[in-house]
N, C-alpha and C positions, 0 to 999 in steps of 0.2 A: 461484401459489404464496403462502400466506400471509407470510410473511416479505418479501417485495417487498411486499405490500399497507401495508407500514406507513408510516410519516411518511420514509420516508425513500428520494428519489427515484433516490439513485447508487446504492441496495444492490446492486443487480444487475451496476453496473460495478466496483464495487468487488470484488465476489465474482468476478467472471469476468476483472477484470485480476488477482487473485492464482492462478486459475487456468492463466493464462496465465504468470505471474512461476515457478508452481512447476511449471513443465513444461519451461521455458527452464532452471531449476537443477537440476532430476530428469536432465535429457539432459547437464546438463555435467557433473553427476558420473557417469552411465553413461559418459563418455568420458575422464574422468579416472580409473575403475576400469579400463576397458578398456585405457587407452593408460599409467598408472603400474603397475598390478595385476598380479599374478603368476597361473599358473593353479593352481588346487586339485584336490585328491582328487576332488573333482566334477564337474569339469571348465568350471567356472566361474572367476571372475577372485575374487580377494581382495588389498585393500590392507591392510599391517599397518605396525606400525612410525610412522614420522616420513610417508613417502608417506599413512597416513588423515589427516594434518591438511591431508589438500588439498580434504576436503568441507567442514566448517569455515570452510577462508578461501574457500573459491567460495563462503559462504551470506555472509559479513561483507563480502565485495568484492561480492556482487552486490544486494543488500540496503541493507546499511547504509551502505556507502559511495556506491551509486548515489543514495539519497535524499538524503543528506547533501550533497552534490555537486551532485546534475543537479536534486532536488528529484522524481525520478519515476523508478520501473523501467520496463522495455519496457512490461510488463505494464498500470501508470497512464497511460506515454504513449498507448498506443493509445484511453484512454476520457479523454486531457484530464483525469487525475487529479492533484492534487499535493500533497505532505506538506509540511508548514510548523508552525513552530510556534505558542504560542495566541498570540502577539501579530504572526501574519500572515509573519515572518521564516522564512529557512530553517533548520530546523532541525538540529543539529550531530549529529556522530558517535556521539556520547555517546546524546543522544535516538531518533536512528533505531536505535540498538542497544538499547537497553532498552521501544523499542516493539515488537521482534522478538524478545525474549527467550522470552515464552510460544508462539512459532508450531508447536513441535513437539507443544507441549501441546492445542494449540486442530487440526493437522492431526490429531491423534489420533480426534478426535469430527469430521472431515469440514468442519472452519471454524463448524461451529453455534456456538459459543461467542461467538465471533466474530460472527455476523450476529447472532443475539439482543441481544451487546450494542452495537452497531451501530444497530441499528432499531430500538429502546427507550429509545437515552437521549436528553437532551435535545441536548448537540451532533454526536451520530451516531460516537461514540466505542468503539474497539476496547477489549478490555481494557489491550491494550500502549500505548494512544496514552493513556489515561488515568492510566499510570505513567511515561509518556515525557513529557506536557504538550504534548502533539502530535495533529493532526487531518487529516486528509485531506479534500481541497475538489476542487471543479470550478469554475471560473471563470468558466462560463457562466450566464447572468440574463436575464430579459426586463423590461422598465420596464412598474410596473402600470398604469401612467395611458396610453402610448403605441405601446406591446406592440413597440417594436423592442430585438434580442437584442443586447446586450453581454457582452463581455469584462471582468471586475472583475479588478482587484487582490486578491492574495492579502490586503491589508490590508482593504478593502470587505466581499471576505468575511469576515473574523471580528469585522468589527462588523457584519454585517449589514444594513448601509446605503449606498446609494450615491446619485449627485445622476444622474440621464437627464441625457446632453449634446444629445440631442436637445428636450426638454421641459422639461428643468431640473428637475422634480420631485424631490423626496426619497422613494425608494424602501426 
């Protein structure tokens, strides 16, 4: 796939973490509609009135709240990805809400705007990440000098520099 062959080696992980996350979210929505909904004339279920607010509430709890409290959703956890702010700190609830505001727009195009934005931006940012001043990182790296594999802190990832504990070289 051409998009994955770009400069971002974590693009596939980010994409599939979102597939997992939205599968979980849509599963929760289906359960919500089935348990809270009422049968309609077509034989399905409908949520109306205040009960319909359950779906956006689930979205807020699963995406912005999980990312601000735990720094990751379940999908990101599977791929060892974290959401941080531009300083390497945990993103606030406002930042994580902002980074997801355009999710429904991006989903209409099967994530293509996100894939393009991540793959061709300097810091691998989605449009939502640019709006919220956040980024998604993987903490794993290897020393360029001795090859030892390391788990970096979020600040080391943001600064794009670390000192190898084995050989002492600056990477």
